[in-house]
The first five atom37 places (N, CA, C, CB, O) and aatype in JSON, in Angstrom:
{
  "aatype": [12, 9, 11, 13, 9, 11, 2, 13, 1, 11, 3, 6, 0, 7, 0, 19, 16, 19, 3, 17, 19, 19, 10, 16, 0, 0, 9, 19, 7, 10, 0, 19, 0, 0, 18, 16, 0, 9, 6, 16, 2, 16, 0, 15, 10, 0, 7, 0, 16, 0, 3, 10, 10, 7, 3, 6, 16, 0, 16, 0, 16, 16, 9, 14, 16, 16, 14],
  "atom_mask": [
    [1, 1, 1, 1, 1],
    [1, 1, 1, 1, 1],
    [1, 1, 1, 1, 1],
    [1, 1, 1, 1, 1],
    [1, 1, 1, 1, 1],
    [1, 1, 1, 1, 1],
    [1, 1, 1, 1, 1],
    [1, 1, 1, 1, 1],
    [1, 1, 1, 1, 1],
    [1, 1, 1, 1, 1],
    [1, 1, 1, 1, 1],
    [1, 1, 1, 1, 1],
    [1, 1, 1, 1, 1],
    [1, 1, 1, 0, 1],
    [1, 1, 1, 1, 1],
    [1, 1, 1, 1, 1],
    [1, 1, 1, 1, 1],
    [1, 1, 1, 1, 1],
    [1, 1, 1, 1, 1],
    [1, 1, 1, 1, 1],
    [1, 1, 1, 1, 1],
    [1, 1, 1, 1, 1],
    [1, 1, 1, 1, 1],
    [1, 1, 1, 1, 1],
    [1, 1, 1, 1, 1],
    [1, 1, 1, 1, 1],
    [1, 1, 1, 1, 1],
    [1, 1, 1, 1, 1],
    [1, 1, 1, 0, 1],
    [1, 1, 1, 1, 1],
    [1, 1, 1, 1, 1],
    [1, 1, 1, 1, 1],
    [1, 1, 1, 1, 1],
    [1, 1, 1, 1, 1],
    [1, 1, 1, 1, 1],
    [1, 1, 1, 1, 1],
    [1, 1, 1, 1, 1],
    [1, 1, 1, 1, 1],
    [1, 1, 1, 1, 1],
    [1, 1, 1, 1, 1],
    [1, 1, 1, 1, 1],
    [1, 1, 1, 1, 1],
    [1, 1, 1, 1, 1],
    [1, 1, 1, 1, 1],
    [1, 1, 1, 1, 1],
    [1, 1, 1, 1, 1],
    [1, 1, 1, 0, 1],
    [1, 1, 1, 1, 1],
    [1, 1, 1, 1, 1],
    [1, 1, 1, 1, 1],
    [1, 1, 1, 1, 1],
    [1, 1, 1, 1, 1],
    [1, 1, 1, 1, 1],
    [1, 1, 1, 0, 1],
    [1, 1, 1, 1, 1],
    [1, 1, 1, 1, 1],
    [1, 1, 1, 1, 1],
    [1, 1, 1, 1, 1],
    [1, 1, 1, 1, 1],
    [1, 1, 1, 1, 1],
    [1, 1, 1, 1, 1],
    [1, 1, 1, 1, 1],
    [1, 1, 1, 1, 1],
    [1, 1, 1, 1, 1],
    [1, 1, 1, 1, 1],
    [1, 1, 1, 1, 1],
    [1, 1, 1, 1, 1]
  ],
  "atom_positions": [
    [[-185.27, -10.8, 97.59], [-184.41, -9.93, 96.86], [-183.18, -9.56, 97.68], [-185.16, -8.69, 96.44], [-182.08, -9.48, 97.14]],
    [[-183.34, -9.32, 98.97], [-182.24, -8.99, 99.83], [-181.23, -10.17, 99.92], [-182.78, -8.61, 101.23], [-180.02, -9.98, 99.94]],
    [[-181.8, -11.39, 99.97], [-180.94, -12.55, 100.0], [-180.11, -12.66, 98.72], [-181.77, -13.81, 100.2], [-178.94, -13.02, 98.78]],
    [[-180.72, -12.35, 97.56], [-180.0, -12.37, 96.29], [-178.85, -11.35, 96.32], [-180.96, -12.06, 95.11], [-177.75, -11.66, 95.86]],
    [[-179.1, -10.15, 96.85], [-178.04, -9.11, 96.92], [-176.88, -9.54, 97.83], [-178.63, -7.78, 97.43], [-175.7, -9.34, 97.51]],
    [[-177.24, -10.12, 98.95], [-176.19, -10.6, 99.88], [-175.36, -11.72, 99.24], [-176.82, -11.12, 101.21], [-174.13, -11.72, 99.38]],
    [[-175.98, -12.64, 98.54], [-175.23, -13.71, 97.88], [-174.37, -13.13, 96.74], [-176.22, -14.79, 97.32], [-173.24, -13.57, 96.51]],
    [[-174.91, -12.14, 96.03], [-174.17, -11.54, 94.96], [-172.89, -10.84, 95.5], [-175.06, -10.52, 94.2], [-171.83, -10.9, 94.87]],
    [[-172.98, -10.2, 96.65], [-171.83, -9.51, 97.22], [-170.78, -10.52, 97.72], [-172.29, -8.59, 98.38], [-169.59, -10.22, 97.7]],
    [[-171.21, -11.7, 98.16], [-170.25, -12.67, 98.68], [-169.6, -13.47, 97.57], [-170.94, -13.61, 99.65], [-168.55, -14.07, 97.8]],
    [[-170.17, -13.51, 96.4], [-169.61, -14.28, 95.31], [-168.33, -13.66, 94.83], [-170.61, -14.38, 94.17], [-168.3, -12.47, 94.49]],
    [[-167.24, -14.46, 94.79], [-165.92, -13.93, 94.42], [-165.51, -14.33, 92.99], [-164.88, -14.42, 95.41], [-164.4, -14.0, 92.56]],
    [[-166.35, -15.01, 92.28], [-165.99, -15.44, 90.91], [-165.73, -14.26, 90.02], [-167.09, -16.32, 90.29], [-164.83, -14.32, 89.19]],
    [[-166.47, -13.19, 90.16], [-166.26, -12.0, 89.34], [-164.97, -11.31, 89.68], [0.0, 0.0, 0.0], [-164.32, -10.75, 88.79]],
    [[-164.58, -11.33, 90.93], [-163.3, -10.7, 91.35], [-162.11, -11.4, 90.74], [-163.16, -10.71, 92.87], [-161.15, -10.75, 90.33]],
    [[-162.16, -12.69, 90.66], [-161.07, -13.43, 90.03], [-160.95, -13.12, 88.57], [-161.26, -14.92, 90.22], [-159.85, -13.01, 88.03]],
    [[-162.1, -12.98, 87.93], [-162.11, -12.61, 86.48], [-161.51, -11.24, 86.27], [-163.55, -12.63, 85.91], [-160.75, -11.03, 85.32]],
    [[-161.83, -10.3, 87.14], [-161.26, -8.96, 87.04], [-159.76, -9.0, 87.25], [-161.92, -8.01, 88.05], [-159.03, -8.3, 86.55]],
    [[-159.27, -9.79, 88.19], [-157.83, -9.94, 88.39], [-157.15, -10.45, 87.1], [-157.54, -10.9, 89.56], [-156.11, -9.92, 86.7]],
    [[-157.71, -11.43, 86.49], [-157.1, -11.99, 85.29], [-157.14, -10.97, 84.11], [-157.83, -13.32, 84.9], [-156.2, -10.89, 83.32]],
    [[-158.2, -10.22, 84.02], [-158.28, -9.21, 82.98], [-157.23, -8.14, 83.19], [-159.65, -8.58, 82.94], [-156.59, -7.71, 82.23]],
    [[-157.02, -7.7, 84.41], [-156.03, -6.68, 84.72], [-154.63, -7.2, 84.46], [-156.16, -6.24, 86.18], [-153.82, -6.49, 83.87]],
    [[-154.33, -8.42, 84.87], [-153.03, -9.01, 84.61], [-152.75, -9.17, 83.1], [-152.94, -10.36, 85.29], [-151.65, -8.89, 82.62]],
    [[-153.75, -9.62, 82.41], [-153.6, -9.76, 80.94], [-153.37, -8.44, 80.27], [-154.81, -10.42, 80.33], [-152.53, -8.35, 79.38]],
    [[-154.08, -7.4, 80.67], [-153.9, -6.07, 80.09], [-152.51, -5.55, 80.42], [-154.97, -5.1, 80.59], [-151.9, -4.9, 79.57]],
    [[-152.01, -5.81, 81.58], [-150.63, -5.37, 81.92], [-149.6, -6.08, 81.07], [-150.33, -5.64, 83.42], [-148.65, -5.45, 80.6]],
    [[-149.75, -7.37, 80.85], [-148.83, -8.14, 80.02], [-148.87, -7.64, 78.56], [-149.18, -9.64, 80.09], [-147.84, -7.5, 77.91]],
    [[-150.06, -7.38, 78.08], [-150.2, -6.9, 76.7], [-149.53, -5.48, 76.59], [-151.75, -6.85, 76.28], [-148.84, -5.18, 75.62]],
    [[-149.75, -4.66, 77.58], [-149.13, -3.34, 77.57], [-147.61, -3.39, 77.57], [0.0, 0.0, 0.0], [-146.96, -2.66, 76.83]],
    [[-147.06, -4.26, 78.38], [-145.58, -4.44, 78.4], [-145.08, -4.98, 77.06], [-145.16, -5.41, 79.55], [-144.03, -4.56, 76.57]],
    [[-145.82, -5.89, 76.47], [-145.43, -6.44, 75.15], [-145.42, -5.36, 74.08], [-146.37, -7.58, 74.74], [-144.51, -5.31, 73.25]],
    [[-146.44, -4.5, 74.08], [-146.5, -3.4, 73.12], [-145.36, -2.45, 73.33], [-147.83, -2.66, 73.23], [-144.76, -2.01, 72.35]],
    [[-145.02, -2.11, 74.57], [-143.94, -1.22, 74.85], [-142.61, -1.82, 74.4], [-143.92, -0.89, 76.34], [-141.78, -1.13, 73.81]],
    [[-142.39, -3.1, 74.66], [-141.15, -3.76, 74.22], [-141.05, -3.82, 72.69], [-141.07, -5.19, 74.79], [-139.98, -3.6, 72.12]],
    [[-142.16, -4.1, 72.04], [-142.18, -4.15, 70.57], [-141.85, -2.76, 69.98], [-143.58, -4.63, 70.07], [-141.1, -2.67, 69.01]],
    [[-142.41, -1.73, 70.54], [-142.14, -0.38, 70.04], [-140.64, -0.05, 70.2], [-143.02, 0.67, 70.79], [-140.02, 0.47, 69.27]],
    [[-140.07, -0.34, 71.35], [-138.65, -0.06, 71.59], [-137.77, -0.85, 70.64], [-138.27, -0.39, 73.03], [-136.81, -0.31, 70.09]],
    [[-138.08, -2.12, 70.43], [-137.3, -2.94, 69.52], [-137.44, -2.46, 68.09], [-137.72, -4.39, 69.63], [-136.45, -2.39, 67.35]],
    [[-138.65, -2.13, 67.69], [-138.88, -1.66, 66.32], [-138.12, -0.38, 66.03], [-140.38, -1.44, 66.09], [-137.49, -0.25, 64.97]],
    [[-138.15, 0.58, 66.95], [-137.47, 1.86, 66.75], [-135.95, 1.64, 66.64], [-137.79, 2.83, 67.93], [-135.31, 2.15, 65.72]],
    [[-135.4, 0.88, 67.55], [-133.94, 0.67, 67.55], [-133.51, -0.16, 66.33], [-133.5, -0.04, 68.86], [-132.42, 0.06, 65.79]],
    [[-134.33, -1.1, 65.9], [-134.0, -1.89, 64.75], [-134.02, -1.03, 63.49], [-134.96, -3.05, 64.61], [-133.15, -1.2, 62.63]],
    [[-134.94, -0.15, 63.35], [-135.03, 0.75, 62.2], [-133.81, 1.64, 62.13], [-136.29, 1.6, 62.26], [-133.25, 1.85, 61.06]],
    [[-133.4, 2.17, 63.26], [-132.23, 3.08, 63.23], [-130.95, 2.29, 62.97], [-132.11, 3.86, 64.57], [-130.05, 2.79, 62.3]],
    [[-130.87, 1.07, 63.49], [-129.69, 0.22, 63.21], [-129.61, -0.14, 61.76], [-129.72, -1.05, 64.05], [-128.53, -0.11, 61.17]],
    [[-130.77, -0.48, 61.16], [-130.78, -0.85, 59.74], [-130.39, 0.35, 58.88], [-132.19, -1.38, 59.32], [-129.67, 0.19, 57.89]],
    [[-130.85, 1.52, 59.24], [-130.47, 2.72, 58.51], [-128.99, 3.02, 58.59], [0.0, 0.0, 0.0], [-128.36, 3.36, 57.58]],
    [[-128.43, 2.89, 59.77], [-126.98, 3.09, 59.93], [-126.18, 2.09, 59.2], [-126.59, 3.05, 61.36], [-125.14, 2.43, 58.64]],
    [[-126.63, 0.83, 59.16], [-125.94, -0.19, 58.42], [-126.01, 0.07, 56.9], [-126.53, -1.54, 58.76], [-125.03, -0.12, 56.18]],
    [[-127.16, 0.49, 56.44], [-127.32, 0.81, 55.01], [-126.39, 1.99, 54.61], [-128.81, 1.16, 54.7], [-125.79, 1.97, 53.54]],
    [[-126.29, 2.97, 55.46], [-125.43, 4.11, 55.21], [-123.97, 3.66, 55.14], [-125.62, 5.16, 56.29], [-123.22, 4.08, 54.25]],
    [[-123.57, 2.83, 56.06], [-122.19, 2.35, 56.12], [-121.9, 1.51, 54.89], [-121.95, 1.53, 57.41], [-120.86, 1.7, 54.26]],
    [[-122.76, 0.62, 54.54], [-122.54, -0.22, 53.38], [-122.55, 0.6, 52.08], [-123.6, -1.3, 53.34], [-121.81, 0.29, 51.14]],
    [[-123.37, 1.62, 52.03], [-123.4, 2.52, 50.89], [-122.08, 3.28, 50.72], [0.0, 0.0, 0.0], [-121.57, 3.46, 49.61]],
    [[-121.55, 3.71, 51.84], [-120.24, 4.42, 51.81], [-119.13, 3.48, 51.37], [-119.9, 5.01, 53.2], [-118.26, 3.87, 50.59]],
    [[-119.14, 2.25, 51.86], [-118.09, 1.26, 51.53], [-118.22, 0.86, 50.04], [-118.22, -0.02, 52.47], [-117.21, 0.66, 49.36]],
    [[-119.44, 0.75, 49.56], [-119.59, 0.36, 48.16], [-119.13, 1.48, 47.27], [-121.03, -0.01, 47.85], [-118.51, 1.21, 46.24]],
    [[-119.41, 2.71, 47.6], [-118.97, 3.85, 46.79], [-117.47, 3.92, 46.76], [-119.54, 5.15, 47.32], [-116.89, 4.2, 45.71]],
    [[-116.83, 3.68, 47.89], [-115.36, 3.74, 48.0], [-114.74, 2.58, 47.21], [-114.9, 3.69, 49.5], [-113.74, 2.75, 46.52]],
    [[-115.35, 1.4, 47.32], [-114.77, 0.24, 46.67], [-114.91, 0.26, 45.15], [-115.41, -1.0, 47.22], [-114.11, -0.34, 44.44]],
    [[-115.93, 0.94, 44.66], [-116.13, 0.96, 43.19], [-115.48, 2.12, 42.51], [-117.58, 0.98, 42.86], [-115.55, 2.26, 41.29]],
    [[-114.85, 2.96, 43.28], [-114.12, 4.13, 42.67], [-112.85, 3.62, 42.02], [-113.77, 5.25, 43.76], [-112.04, 2.94, 42.65]],
    [[-112.69, 3.95, 40.77], [-111.49, 3.5, 40.05], [-110.42, 4.58, 40.21], [-111.79, 3.23, 38.52], [-110.65, 5.73, 39.86]],
    [[-109.28, 4.23, 40.73], [-108.23, 5.22, 40.91], [-107.66, 5.63, 39.56], [-107.12, 4.67, 41.81], [-107.46, 4.8, 38.68]],
    [[-107.4, 6.88, 39.43], [-106.81, 7.39, 38.2], [-105.31, 7.58, 38.36], [-107.47, 8.71, 37.79], [-104.83, 7.99, 39.42]],
    [[-104.58, 7.28, 37.33], [-103.15, 7.46, 37.37], [-102.77, 8.76, 36.68], [-102.42, 6.26, 36.72], [-103.35, 9.07, 35.63]],
    [[-101.87, 9.51, 37.2], [-101.5, 10.8, 36.56], [-100.62, 10.65, 35.38], [-100.82, 11.68, 37.54], [-100.24, 11.64, 34.76]]
  ]
}
């Protein structure tokens, strides 16, 4: 049993797996943060564009009246 425990402590295959899991989690976290930032800014840009186009359309469709 002691020999099994010593061999288990020396085995590094689990440590490599943990490294890959940590690196993958970090990459996924960064991707989620980037997606959130892009989504927020895109929504605000789309809203501003819609407002601008709405203002231009209202101005362009106004028929001037002659006195």
